[in-house]
Structures are given as C-alpha cells and as structure tokens.
C-alpha positions in Angstrom: 118.3 58.9 74.2 121.5 60.9 75.4 122.4 64.6 74.6 125.1 64.6 72.4 127.3 67.4 70.9 130.5 69.3 71.8 130.2 73.1 73.2 133.1 75.6 72.5 132.8 78.4 74.3 135.7 81.3 74.3 135.6 81.6 78.6 136.3 78.7 80.3 133.2 77.6 81.6 132.6 77.3 85.8 130.9 75.1 87.6 127.7 76.8 88.0 127.5 77.5 84.6 127.8 73.9 83.3 125.0 73.0 85.8 122.7 75.9 84.2 123.8 74.6 80.6 122.5 71.1 81.6 119.3 72.1 83.7 118.7 74.0 80.5 119.2 71.4 77.5 117.1 68.6 80.4 114.4 71.4 80.3 114.6 71.2 77.0 114.2 67.0 76.6 110.9 67.0 78.7 109.3 69.4 76.8 110.0 67.3 73.4 109.5 64.3 74.3 106.2 65.3 76.0 104.8 67.2 73.0 105.6 64.4 70.9 103.3 62.3 73.1 100.9 64.8 73.5 101.1 64.3 69.6 100.8 60.4 69.5 98.1 61.0 72.3 96.4 62.9 69.7 96.9 61.0 67.1 95.9 58.5 68.7 92.1 59.5 69.5 91.8 61.1 66.0 92.6 57.8 64.6 89.5 56.1 67.2 86.9 58.3 66.8 87.3 58.1 63.1 86.6 54.6 63.5 84.4 54.8 65.5 81.6 56.9 63.6 82.1 55.1 59.8 81.4 52.1 61.5 
C-alpha cells in the first residue's frame, strides 16, 4: 500500500514538521494493518472453532 494525498498548509513546512507528519502517517498505517491482521486471525479462529464443534 502507498500513502498518497495532497497536503495544503497556510505556512511552509519545515523538514522536522514533514518528518513528524510522515512518522505519524506510518504509525497510523502500521496500527491499521495490525488491526486488520488481528481481525483476520480472530475470524479464522472462530471459523475453526465452529467447524470442529459441528462434527
């Protein structure tokens, strides 16, 4: 996945502000991916449990 978008600001960004913004975006991306993976594992576990108890 790529992070794409446009940012408009009333003041010019400094390098440190740009780095902080990039760091924040990456943290959000990592958190979202971890949440998706946790949901997928939970779903797989629930499917496994449901399949084994019905037999």
